[in-house]
Phi, psi and omega in degrees: 000345191252150166219085190244141167263146181293129178263002183087190181230160175256135178296130178229154184275337181239151171287163175305321180295317179295319179296318180293320177302315180298315178303312181296316181300319180296339180255008178071027180249166180238159178279108178274167178296321179295318177298316181297316180296318179293316178301312179301316182295313184294324184262007176292326179214160181262117174201155172279148181203157169249174185299317182297318178298317180297313182299322178295334180276342184275158176301146181285168177305143181070011173252150178301137179087005179297138175236125183293155179304311179300324179292323177299309180300312182297316183289323176299320176298321177295320178299321178294313180298328180280353180082016180274323181237157169247143178243137174213162181270136177212120182054038176077013178227156178282130178240142183243149174214159177296140176239314183289125178077013182234136186291155175298140183200172178236180186222146160258140177239116178277111182290335181283323183259346184069032184248142173260135178240119182276147174208157173237142179211112181296325180296322178295316179298317178297320178297317178299316179296320180296314179295320178299317180297323178297334181256011183051048183242134179260117182275128175262324177194170175210162176222123181235125174235119180258120183270141179175211179223135179282168177303315179299317180297318179293318180294317178295323178295319178297318179297320179296319180295320180298318179297319180295324180295332183281341184283000000 
């Protein structure tokens, strides 16, 4: 689903695992093996994903490291509540991305390729703050997804049309 350039990292005092352990302890919960396996898998690499994509990447039932579907859903919600992941809607499904230790950013979404492209732009942030001030509004955070088509998506679409024309 992704076509991301690295935006770098934000310095944090705890690892995602330490932050999640702290979150669980404050709620009287414990770090189970399934939670740990899911945390390790999700934070092994940076990518946007939905639940179905994640489940396909995990070990199958009766294999070591299997995490049940209900546990995946429940644990992803815990990751969001702990501030480790952000959840947003894209094409009618919940999509997740790293939040903890990752800088604020926005997205282009190529509808032809189904890819998210991350970007940061200080001028955009300043414009949002300026408009917010005009409305006496205090911004805590924002999420911007701009829908359209990437160069790759447009080129692939043209190739597909050409093949159809030949049939």
